[in-house]
C-alpha positions as CSV (number, residue, x, y, z in Angstrom):
1,X,14.2,23.2,23.6
2,X,12.5,22.8,20.6
3,X,14.2,20.6,17.8
4,X,13.4,21.1,14.2
5,X,13.9,19.9,10.4
6,X,14.0,22.2,7.8
7,X,14.3,23.1,4.3
8,X,16.7,20.3,3.2
9,X,16.3,18.5,6.4
10,X,18.4,20.8,8.3
11,X,19.0,20.5,12.0
12,X,17.5,23.8,13.7
13,X,16.7,25.0,17.2
14,X,13.7,27.1,17.1
15,X,14.0,30.5,20.1
16,X,10.6,32.3,20.0
17,X,10.2,33.2,15.7
18,X,14.2,32.1,14.8
19,X,15.0,29.3,14.1
20,X,19.1,28.5,14.4
21,X,20.4,26.2,11.8
22,X,23.2,24.0,14.6
23,X,23.6,20.6,12.3
24,X,26.2,22.3,10.7
25,X,28.1,23.0,13.8
26,X,27.7,19.4,15.5
27,X,27.7,16.9,12.4
28,X,29.6,18.8,9.8
29,X,32.7,15.9,10.4
30,X,30.3,13.6,10.0
31,X,29.4,11.8,6.3
32,X,26.2,12.9,5.4
33,X,24.7,10.8,2.8
34,X,21.0,10.1,1.9
35,X,19.8,7.9,4.8
36,X,21.5,10.4,7.3
37,X,18.8,12.1,9.6
38,X,20.6,14.7,12.3
39,X,17.6,14.8,14.6
40,X,18.5,10.7,15.0
41,X,22.4,11.5,15.6
42,X,21.4,14.2,18.0
43,X,18.8,12.1,19.9
44,X,20.9,9.2,20.4
45,X,23.4,11.4,22.0
46,X,21.6,14.4,23.1
47,X,23.7,14.4,26.7
48,X,26.6,14.8,24.7
49,X,25.7,17.2,22.6
50,X,23.5,19.5,24.7
51,X,26.1,21.5,26.2
52,X,27.3,22.4,22.7
53,X,24.0,23.7,21.6
54,X,23.3,25.8,24.6
55,X,26.8,27.1,24.7
56,X,27.2,28.1,21.1
57,X,23.1,28.7,19.9
58,X,23.6,32.2,19.3
59,X,26.8,31.9,16.8
60,X,25.2,29.3,14.4
61,X,23.2,30.5,10.9
62,X,19.7,32.6,12.0
63,X,16.3,32.4,10.2
64,X,13.2,33.9,10.4
65,X,11.0,30.7,11.2
66,X,8.2,32.3,8.5
67,X,11.2,32.0,5.7
68,X,11.8,28.0,6.1
69,X,10.0,24.8,5.1
70,X,9.5,22.8,8.2
71,X,9.6,19.2,7.8
72,X,8.8,15.9,9.6
73,X,11.2,16.5,13.0
74,X,12.5,12.5,12.2
75,X,13.5,12.0,8.8
76,X,12.6,8.5,8.7
77,X,12.4,7.1,12.3
78,X,13.1,3.3,12.5
79,X,9.4,2.1,13.3
80,X,6.3,3.9,14.3
81,X,4.4,2.5,16.7
82,X,0.4,3.1,16.9
83,X,-1.8,2.5,19.9
84,X,-5.5,1.6,18.7
85,X,-8.5,2.7,20.2
86,X,-7.1,4.3,23.5
87,X,-9.5,6.2,24.0
88,X,-12.9,5.6,25.6
89,X,-14.8,8.3,23.6
90,X,-13.0,6.7,20.1
91,X,-14.2,3.0,21.6
92,X,-17.5,4.0,22.0
93,X,-17.2,5.5,18.6
94,X,-16.0,2.4,16.7
95,X,-18.9,0.3,18.7
96,X,-16.2,-2.1,19.3
97,X,-15.2,-3.9,22.8
98,X,-11.1,-4.1,22.1
99,X,-9.1,-1.2,23.4
100,X,-4.9,-0.7,22.6
101,X,-4.7,-2.4,26.6
102,X,-5.7,-5.8,24.6
103,X,-5.3,-4.9,21.2
104,X,-1.5,-4.0,21.6
105,X,-0.2,-2.4,18.9
106,X,-0.1,-2.1,14.9
107,X,2.6,-0.5,12.8
108,X,2.8,2.3,10.1
109,X,5.3,2.5,7.3
110,X,8.1,5.0,8.4
111,X,8.0,6.4,4.4
112,X,4.5,7.4,5.4
113,X,5.1,10.5,7.2
114,X,5.5,14.5,6.4
115,X,6.0,17.4,7.0
116,X,3.7,19.6,9.1
117,X,3.0,21.6,5.8
118,X,3.0,19.1,3.3
119,X,0.1,18.2,1.2
120,X,-1.8,14.6,2.2
121,X,-2.5,12.9,-0.8
122,X,-5.5,10.6,-1.5
123,X,-4.9,7.9,-3.4
124,X,-8.8,7.2,-4.8
125,X,-11.9,9.8,-4.7
126,X,-14.1,6.7,-4.2
127,X,-12.8,5.4,-1.0
128,X,-13.5,7.4,2.3
129,X,-10.2,8.8,4.3
130,X,-10.5,9.9,8.2
131,X,-8.0,11.8,9.9
132,X,-6.8,10.6,13.7
133,X,-5.9,13.2,15.5
134,X,-2.9,12.2,18.1
135,X,-0.3,12.7,20.4
136,X,3.4,11.3,19.9
137,X,6.6,10.9,21.4
138,X,10.0,10.2,20.5
139,X,12.3,7.4,21.9
140,X,15.5,9.0,23.3
141,X,17.9,6.0,24.3
142,X,17.4,2.0,23.4
143,X,14.3,0.8,25.6
144,X,13.6,-3.4,26.5
145,X,11.9,-4.8,29.3
146,X,11.2,-0.9,30.9
147,X,9.2,-0.8,33.6
148,X,6.3,2.2,33.5
149,X,7.7,4.1,36.6
150,X,10.9,4.0,34.8
151,X,9.6,5.0,31.5
152,X,10.2,8.7,30.7
153,X,13.9,8.1,31.5
154,X,13.9,6.3,27.3
155,X,11.3,9.2,26.1
156,X,13.1,12.4,24.3
157,X,10.7,14.7,23.8
158,X,6.7,15.2,22.0
159,X,5.5,15.9,19.0
160,X,2.1,16.1,17.2
161,X,0.8,13.5,14.4
162,X,-2.1,13.6,12.3
163,X,-3.2,9.1,11.6
164,X,-4.8,9.5,8.2
165,X,-6.7,6.2,7.5
166,X,-8.1,4.6,4.5
167,X,-11.5,3.4,5.5
168,X,-13.2,-0.4,4.9
169,X,-15.9,-0.9,3.7
170,X,-18.2,-4.0,2.5
171,X,-16.8,-4.5,-0.6
172,X,-12.4,-3.7,0.7
173,X,-11.2,-5.0,3.6
174,X,-7.2,-4.4,4.0
175,X,-5.1,-5.0,6.5
176,X,-5.5,-2.3,9.1
177,X,-1.1,-1.4,8.4
178,X,-1.6,-0.9,4.9
179,X,-4.7,0.8,5.3
180,X,-2.7,3.6,7.0
181,X,0.8,3.3,5.4
182,X,0.1,4.7,2.1
183,X,2.7,7.6,1.8
184,X,2.3,11.4,3.0
185,X,-0.3,9.4,5.5
186,X,1.4,10.9,8.8
187,X,1.8,14.2,9.2
188,X,3.9,14.9,11.8
189,X,5.4,17.8,13.8
190,X,5.4,20.7,13.8
191,X,8.7,20.0,15.7
192,X,9.8,18.0,18.5
193,X,9.8,19.6,22.3
194,X,11.9,18.4,24.6
195,X,10.6,16.0,27.1
196,X,11.2,19.0,30.2
197,X,8.6,21.0,28.4
198,X,5.9,19.2,29.0
199,X,5.0,18.5,32.9
200,X,2.6,15.8,32.3
201,X,2.0,14.3,28.7
202,X,-1.0,12.8,30.3
203,X,-2.5,15.9,31.0
204,X,-2.5,18.0,27.0
205,X,-5.4,20.0,25.3
206,X,-5.3,18.9,21.6
207,X,-7.5,20.2,18.9
208,X,-8.3,19.5,15.2
209,X,-10.0,21.3,12.8
210,X,-10.8,21.2,9.4
211,X,-11.6,24.1,7.3
212,X,-12.1,25.5,10.6
213,X,-14.9,23.2,11.9
214,X,-13.7,21.3,15.1
215,X,-13.9,18.2,14.6
216,X,-11.9,16.6,17.7
217,X,-11.2,18.2,20.8
218,X,-9.8,16.4,24.0
219,X,-7.5,16.5,27.0
220,X,-4.8,13.2,27.0
221,X,-5.8,12.4,30.6
222,X,-9.0,10.6,29.2
223,X,-6.1,7.6,27.3
224,X,-6.6,4.1,28.1
225,X,-3.1,3.3,28.4
226,X,-0.9,6.3,29.6
227,X,2.1,7.1,27.8
228,X,4.3,5.5,30.4
229,X,1.9,2.2,29.9
230,X,2.5,2.2,26.3
231,X,6.2,2.4,26.6
232,X,6.7,-0.6,29.2
233,X,3.8,-2.7,26.7
234,X,5.8,-1.7,23.4
235,X,9.3,-2.3,25.6
236,X,8.5,-5.7,26.7
237,X,7.7,-6.8,23.1
238,X,10.3,-5.2,20.7
239,X,13.2,-2.9,21.2
240,X,12.6,0.8,21.2
241,X,15.6,2.7,19.7
242,X,16.4,6.4,19.6
243,X,14.4,8.2,16.9
244,X,11.8,5.3,17.0
245,X,8.1,7.1,16.9
246,X,5.1,6.2,19.4
247,X,1.8,7.6,18.5
248,X,-0.8,7.2,21.7
249,X,-3.9,6.9,20.2
250,X,-7.1,9.1,18.4
251,X,-9.8,10.2,20.6
252,X,-13.8,10.3,19.3
253,X,-14.5,12.8,16.4
254,X,-12.5,10.7,13.6
255,X,-14.0,12.3,10.3
256,X,-13.8,12.2,6.6
257,X,-11.8,14.3,4.6
258,X,-11.5,15.5,1.2
259,X,-10.5,16.9,-2.2
260,X,-8.8,20.5,-0.6
261,X,-9.8,20.5,2.7
262,X,-7.2,22.1,5.4
263,X,-6.4,20.1,8.2
264,X,-5.2,22.1,11.2
265,X,-3.9,20.0,14.1
266,X,-3.0,22.0,17.8
267,X,-1.3,20.7,21.1
268,X,-0.9,22.7,24.3
269,X,2.8,22.8,24.4
270,X,3.6,21.9,21.3
271,X,2.5,24.0,18.5
272,X,0.3,23.5,15.2
273,X,0.3,21.0,12.4
274,X,-1.5,22.7,9.1
275,X,-1.7,20.1,6.0
276,X,-3.9,20.1,2.8
277,X,-5.4,17.1,1.0
278,X,-5.4,17.1,-3.2
279,X,-6.5,13.8,-4.3
280,X,-4.1,11.7,-6.3
281,X,-5.8,10.5,-9.7
282,X,-4.4,7.3,-9.7
283,X,-7.5,4.6,-8.3
284,X,-6.1,1.7,-5.4
285,X,-8.7,-1.1,-8.0
286,X,-7.0,-2.4,-11.0
287,X,-8.2,-3.4,-14.3
288,X,-9.0,-7.1,-14.4
289,X,-5.6,-9.2,-15.1
290,X,-3.4,-6.7,-14.3
291,X,-2.4,-8.2,-11.2
292,X,-1.6,-6.7,-7.8
293,X,-3.0,-6.3,-4.6
294,X,-6.2,-5.5,-5.6
295,X,-6.4,-7.3,-8.9
296,X,-10.5,-7.9,-9.3
297,X,-11.6,-11.4,-9.2
298,X,-14.8,-13.4,-10.4
299,X,-17.4,-12.9,-8.1
300,X,-16.5,-10.1,-5.7
301,X,-19.0,-9.1,-3.0
302,X,-20.2,-6.3,-4.9
303,X,-22.1,-8.8,-7.2
304,X,-23.7,-10.2,-3.7
305,X,-24.6,-6.7,-2.6
306,X,-26.0,-6.4,-6.3
307,X,-27.8,-9.7,-6.2
308,X,-29.3,-8.2,-3.0
309,X,-30.5,-5.1,-3.9
310,X,-32.0,-6.2,-7.2
311,X,-34.2,-9.0,-4.7
312,X,-34.7,-5.8,-2.4
313,X,-36.3,-4.0,-5.4
314,X,-38.1,-6.9,-7.1
315,X,-40.3,-7.3,-3.1
316,X,-40.4,-4.2,-2.2
317,X,-41.9,-3.3,-5.4
318,X,-44.4,-6.3,-5.4
319,X,-45.2,-5.0,-1.5
320,X,-46.1,-1.6,-2.7
321,X,-47.8,-2.6,-6.0
322,X,-50.2,-5.1,-4.5
323,X,-52.7,-2.6,-3.4
324,X,-53.8,-1.4,-7.2
325,X,-54.7,-4.9,-7.7
326,X,-55.8,-6.0,-4.4
327,X,-58.3,-3.1,-4.4
328,X,-59.4,-3.8,-7.9
329,X,-60.5,-7.2,-7.1
330,X,-62.3,-6.0,-4.2
331,X,-64.4,-3.5,-5.7
332,X,-65.1,-6.0,-8.4
333,X,-66.5,-8.5,-6.0
334,X,-67.6,-5.5,-3.5
335,X,-66.3,-6.9,-0.5
336,X,-65.0,-5.9,2.9
337,X,-64.9,-1.9,3.4
338,X,-64.5,-0.6,0.0
339,X,-68.2,-2.4,-0.4
340,X,-69.6,0.6,1.6
341,X,-67.5,3.5,-0.6
342,X,-69.9,5.2,-2.8
343,X,-67.2,6.1,-5.3
344,X,-64.8,3.0,-5.0
345,X,-62.1,3.5,-8.2
346,X,-61.9,7.0,-6.9
347,X,-61.0,5.7,-3.1
348,X,-58.8,3.2,-4.9
349,X,-56.4,5.9,-6.4
350,X,-56.5,8.1,-3.7
351,X,-55.1,5.1,-1.6
352,X,-52.6,4.8,-4.3
353,X,-51.7,8.7,-4.2
354,X,-51.4,8.1,-0.5
355,X,-49.0,5.3,-0.3
356,X,-46.6,7.1,-3.2
357,X,-46.9,10.4,-1.0
358,X,-45.8,8.5,1.6
359,X,-42.6,6.8,0.5
360,X,-41.5,10.4,-1.5
361,X,-41.5,11.6,1.8
362,X,-38.9,10.0,3.4
363,X,-36.5,9.9,1.2
364,X,-35.1,13.0,2.1
365,X,-34.3,12.3,5.7
366,X,-33.8,9.3,4.6
367,X,-30.2,10.1,2.9
368,X,-29.5,11.7,6.2
369,X,-30.1,8.5,8.1
370,X,-27.8,6.7,5.7
371,X,-25.4,9.0,5.6
372,X,-25.3,8.8,10.3
373,X,-25.7,5.0,10.5
374,X,-24.9,3.5,7.4
375,X,-26.2,3.2,3.5
376,X,-26.6,-1.1,4.8
377,X,-27.8,-0.9,8.0
378,X,-30.9,1.3,6.3
379,X,-31.3,-0.4,3.7
380,X,-32.1,-3.9,5.6
381,X,-34.2,-2.2,8.1
382,X,-36.2,-0.6,5.5
383,X,-36.6,-4.0,3.5
384,X,-37.1,-5.8,6.8
385,X,-39.6,-2.5,7.7
386,X,-41.7,-3.6,4.3
387,X,-42.3,-7.0,5.2
388,X,-43.8,-6.4,8.4
389,X,-46.2,-3.8,7.4
390,X,-47.5,-5.7,4.9
391,X,-47.8,-8.9,6.1
392,X,-49.7,-6.4,9.3
393,X,-52.1,-5.4,6.3
394,X,-53.3,-8.8,5.7
395,X,-54.0,-9.6,9.0
396,X,-56.1,-6.7,10.3
397,X,-59.2,-5.3,8.7
398,X,-60.7,-2.0,8.2
399,X,-60.5,0.8,5.9
400,X,-58.2,3.6,8.1
401,X,-56.0,0.2,9.5
402,X,-55.9,-0.6,5.8
403,X,-54.6,2.9,4.7
404,X,-52.2,3.5,7.7
405,X,-50.5,0.2,6.8
406,X,-50.3,1.0,3.2
407,X,-48.8,4.5,4.0
408,X,-45.8,3.1,6.6
409,X,-45.1,0.7,4.0
410,X,-44.6,3.5,1.6
411,X,-43.1,5.8,4.6
412,X,-40.6,2.9,5.3
413,X,-39.6,2.3,1.6
414,X,-38.6,5.2,1.1
415,X,-35.3,5.3,2.8
416,X,-34.9,2.3,0.7
417,X,-34.8,4.2,-2.4
418,X,-32.5,7.1,-1.4
419,X,-30.0,4.9,0.0
420,X,-29.6,1.7,-2.5
421,X,-27.3,3.9,-5.5
422,X,-25.2,5.3,-2.5
423,X,-24.4,1.7,-0.9
424,X,-23.8,0.7,-4.4
425,X,-21.1,3.6,-5.1
426,X,-20.0,2.9,-2.2
427,X,-19.0,-0.8,-2.6
428,X,-18.5,-0.8,-6.4
429,X,-15.7,0.1,-8.6
430,X,-16.1,3.4,-10.0
431,X,-16.0,2.3,-13.9
432,X,-18.9,-0.6,-12.8
433,X,-21.0,1.5,-10.8
434,X,-23.2,2.3,-13.8
435,X,-23.9,-1.1,-14.7
436,X,-24.3,-1.8,-10.8
437,X,-27.4,0.5,-10.9
438,X,-28.8,-0.4,-14.3
439,X,-28.9,-3.9,-12.9
440,X,-30.3,-3.2,-9.6
441,X,-33.2,-1.0,-11.0
442,X,-34.2,-3.8,-13.1
443,X,-35.6,-5.2,-10.0
444,X,-38.2,-1.9,-10.0
445,X,-39.8,-2.7,-13.5
446,X,-39.6,-6.8,-12.4
447,X,-41.6,-6.1,-9.3
448,X,-44.5,-3.7,-10.8
449,X,-44.5,-6.5,-13.5
450,X,-44.6,-9.6,-11.0
451,X,-47.2,-7.8,-8.6
452,X,-49.5,-6.3,-11.4
453,X,-49.8,-9.8,-13.1
454,X,-49.9,-12.4,-10.5
455,X,-51.7,-10.7,-7.9
456,X,-55.0,-11.6,-8.9
457,X,-54.2,-15.2,-9.9
458,X,-53.0,-15.5,-6.2
459,X,-56.3,-14.1,-4.8
460,X,-58.3,-16.5,-7.1
461,X,-55.8,-19.8,-5.5
462,X,-56.6,-18.6,-2.0
463,X,-60.6,-17.7,-2.6
464,X,-61.5,-21.6,-1.9
465,X,-60.3,-21.7,1.2
466,X,-60.4,-17.8,2.5
467,X,-63.2,-16.6,0.7
468,X,-64.1,-12.6,0.8
469,X,-60.6,-12.3,2.9
470,X,-58.9,-13.8,-0.3
471,X,-57.9,-10.5,-0.4
472,X,-55.3,-10.5,2.3
473,X,-53.1,-13.5,0.9
474,X,-51.2,-11.2,-1.4
475,X,-49.9,-9.3,1.7
476,X,-49.3,-12.1,3.5
477,X,-47.5,-13.8,1.2
478,X,-44.9,-11.6,0.2
479,X,-44.5,-10.0,4.2
480,X,-43.6,-13.5,4.6
481,X,-40.9,-13.3,1.2
482,X,-39.8,-9.6,2.0
483,X,-38.6,-10.6,5.9
484,X,-36.8,-13.8,4.0
485,X,-35.0,-11.5,1.7
486,X,-34.4,-8.6,4.6
487,X,-32.8,-11.7,6.2
488,X,-31.0,-12.4,3.4
489,X,-29.4,-9.1,3.1
490,X,-28.6,-9.1,6.5
491,X,-26.4,-12.3,6.4
492,X,-25.0,-11.7,3.2
493,X,-24.5,-7.9,2.5
494,X,-22.4,-7.6,6.0
495,X,-18.9,-7.4,5.5
496,X,-16.1,-9.4,6.3
497,X,-15.2,-10.0,9.8
498,X,-18.6,-9.0,10.9
499,X,-18.3,-11.7,14.2
500,X,-16.4,-9.2,15.6
501,X,-17.9,-6.1,14.9
502,X,-20.5,-4.7,17.2
503,X,-23.5,-3.1,14.8
504,X,-26.8,-1.0,16.7
505,X,-30.0,-0.9,15.0
506,X,-31.7,0.1,17.7
507,X,-31.0,4.2,17.1
508,X,-31.8,4.5,13.0
509,X,-35.2,1.7,13.6
510,X,-35.8,4.9,16.2
511,X,-35.5,7.7,14.2
512,X,-37.3,5.7,11.6
513,X,-40.5,5.5,13.6
514,X,-40.5,9.2,14.9
515,X,-40.1,10.5,10.6
516,X,-42.8,8.2,9.3
517,X,-44.9,8.4,12.1
518,X,-45.2,12.4,11.6
519,X,-45.4,11.9,7.7
520,X,-48.3,9.0,8.7
521,X,-50.0,12.1,11.0
522,X,-49.8,14.3,7.5
523,X,-51.2,11.9,4.9
524,X,-54.0,10.6,7.2
525,X,-54.9,13.9,8.0
526,X,-54.8,14.6,4.3
527,X,-57.3,11.8,3.6
528,X,-59.3,12.9,5.8
529,X,-59.5,16.3,4.4
530,X,-60.0,15.1,0.7
531,X,-62.6,12.7,1.7
532,X,-64.8,14.7,3.6
533,X,-64.5,17.7,0.8
534,X,-65.3,15.0,-2.3
535,X,-62.1,16.5,-4.0
536,X,-62.0,15.1,-7.7
537,X,-58.5,12.9,-8.5
538,X,-57.5,15.7,-10.4
539,X,-57.7,18.3,-7.6
540,X,-55.9,15.6,-5.2
541,X,-53.4,15.3,-7.6
542,X,-52.7,19.2,-7.2
543,X,-53.0,19.1,-3.6
544,X,-50.2,16.4,-3.6
545,X,-48.2,18.7,-6.1
546,X,-48.4,21.5,-3.8
547,X,-47.5,19.9,-0.8
548,X,-44.5,18.8,-3.2
549,X,-43.4,22.2,-3.8
550,X,-43.7,23.3,-0.3
551,X,-41.9,20.8,1.0
552,X,-38.7,21.0,-1.4
553,X,-38.7,24.6,-0.3
554,X,-38.7,23.8,3.0
555,X,-35.3,21.4,2.3
556,X,-34.0,24.5,0.1
557,X,-34.5,27.4,3.4
558,X,-33.3,24.5,5.9
559,X,-30.8,23.2,4.3
560,X,-30.1,26.2,1.5
561,X,-25.9,25.6,1.9
562,X,-26.2,21.6,1.1
563,X,-28.7,21.6,-1.6
564,X,-28.7,24.9,-2.7
565,X,-26.0,24.1,-5.8
566,X,-27.5,21.0,-6.4
567,X,-31.3,22.7,-7.0
568,X,-29.6,25.5,-8.8
569,X,-26.9,23.5,-11.1
570,X,-27.7,23.5,-14.8
571,X,-25.5,20.1,-15.3
572,X,-28.4,18.7,-13.5
573,X,-31.2,20.1,-14.9
574,X,-31.0,18.2,-17.5
575,X,-31.7,15.0,-15.2
576,X,-34.5,16.9,-13.8
577,X,-36.6,17.0,-16.7
578,X,-35.9,13.2,-17.7
579,X,-37.2,11.8,-14.2
580,X,-40.5,13.7,-15.4
581,X,-41.6,11.4,-17.3
582,X,-40.1,8.8,-14.5
583,X,-42.2,10.0,-12.0
584,X,-45.3,10.8,-14.0
585,X,-45.7,6.8,-14.9
586,X,-44.8,5.6,-11.5
587,X,-48.0,8.1,-10.1
588,X,-50.4,8.4,-12.8
589,X,-50.0,5.3,-14.4
590,X,-48.9,2.7,-11.5
591,X,-51.7,4.2,-9.4
592,X,-54.4,5.8,-11.3
593,X,-54.6,3.5,-13.7
594,X,-57.3,1.2,-11.5
595,X,-60.0,3.9,-12.0
596,X,-59.3,4.6,-15.6
597,X,-58.8,0.8,-16.5
598,X,-62.1,0.1,-15.1
599,X,-63.6,3.7,-16.1
600,X,-63.6,1.9,-19.9
601,X,-65.3,-1.6,-18.8
602,X,-61.4,-3.4,-18.4
603,X,-61.3,-6.0,-16.0
604,X,-58.0,-7.1,-13.4
605,X,-56.4,-9.3,-16.2
606,X,-56.5,-6.2,-18.4
607,X,-55.7,-4.1,-15.6
608,X,-52.3,-5.7,-14.9
609,X,-51.4,-6.4,-18.9
610,X,-51.8,-2.7,-19.3
611,X,-49.7,-1.7,-16.5
612,X,-47.1,-4.1,-17.0
613,X,-46.4,-2.6,-20.9
614,X,-46.3,0.7,-18.9
615,X,-44.1,-0.6,-16.4
616,X,-41.7,-1.8,-19.7
617,X,-41.5,1.5,-20.8
618,X,-40.3,2.9,-17.7
619,X,-37.8,0.4,-17.8
620,X,-36.6,1.6,-20.9
621,X,-36.6,5.3,-20.0
622,X,-34.8,4.7,-16.7
623,X,-31.7,1.7,-17.5
624,X,-30.1,5.0,-19.1
625,X,-30.3,7.0,-16.1
626,X,-28.9,4.5,-13.8
627,X,-25.9,4.1,-16.7
628,X,-22.7,5.7,-17.1
């Protein structure tokens, strides 16, 4: 038997495409107040009412099922008891060791229930909300200390349920029940099928789609705790009462939902839940001083993230800028591999350009790595990567090894530049995102300035003890400092409760290595080609520009549905144009300045001071672009 509530929470029985309104016949003699639920009343005395339904169903008012609005099949259950991590696939997806057998349960607010065609309202457009597909069952009679073998005697029927969840992030760590209990966060239905309609609830196929895309697909036989086991576990803790809803957990495939998405869930033997998800203009975060659960306090976690990212920009830009002053010193003193070059100034400029090409190439794939593995994880890997490659630069000798390690440094740092602002946006209150980006990006100018001015003095400081190898000192020193900053990031940017979470760095490191070595081969091939053909700096610049254009064309072709609207957006055209002088500064003045200053007879200190002035100008250009 299929039982539903419809329109003004009237009780109906569904037969094919018709729904019969039976509540008036069964409960017309009862006082039906606001809190009265005919479904709960029916469940509690189903054995009494069932003969009346079967004998007189066709005497009741009948409506086409397509013409009524289906409501949640239980208006407001006494409690919603949910099983956390009850599928092995979801356990692996969440990277946790615990399961429902050990965790037990959590509760959802009964007021969070909505009907199968109702709208999910997401309270904050700047937080992530996920769908979770679940089979639910409704308790039919009071159950306490029930054994698993007797559990089905206490089950009334089965229904579908979507457990909408607000995900925690690096700043927000709300308790599980809070994150799952917002109004509209429990779409349920489309109806209840009585238990005899489903032979084995532990062998039912379920599927959930978002905008037609299959996100979750599973058979309930993969559950860790069966339906009967859940009844046993929960009834030994609390008294289960008629109308209580028990939901059995979600499989893997949990994913985000956004404004306008259409969510469709289908469970074999039950039916379909369609729902939509628009945003509510309200936000969870409250302004300072207004109180409430999300009241802002003094130093928040997002401030710590800002500070760590600021330091990340400082050390990463020192690491990448070291090349210019070091190469200048090597040219002036005719040491190591540059002493043998016929045109050392052009070679120095070429080294800088190859580094620049490296870090630009990984920014696009780096964004995908962040989406998949987490922005914080990729940022930490990038900084540690930069520390290791910078340290190795000071330990090895030879032109080819020097170039390769500098390019690898750029390739690793490129993913930092494509994830830091995403992390800021993820952890920062919306009205402070611009400020956060401005603060963090200030580290760029500071790092460039420190490297260009201080590097010659560091070399000079170590020259008495290291002789002609003193050029290695800045790389050794900054490699160690960068690794320390990476360790600080790992410790202080991690979210609360990190000790009980599992986080894997192996897969993202593997993907970054794979991508970086592919680009390294391309860049080193470019180096050998330009060196063999003795191309001028201007020609090399044109070649790199052409490669950049080809790369953009490839991205557009491969990811046209994603990047096409962005590349064609007129609203973003101004930003594209605004960044041309910024990139011109970074490329032309930041790297080719070595050759330019030397051609005019300037020394190392003049070169450093000139670049520092250019950095200050770039900072003034870049800060508003990172603001509101």
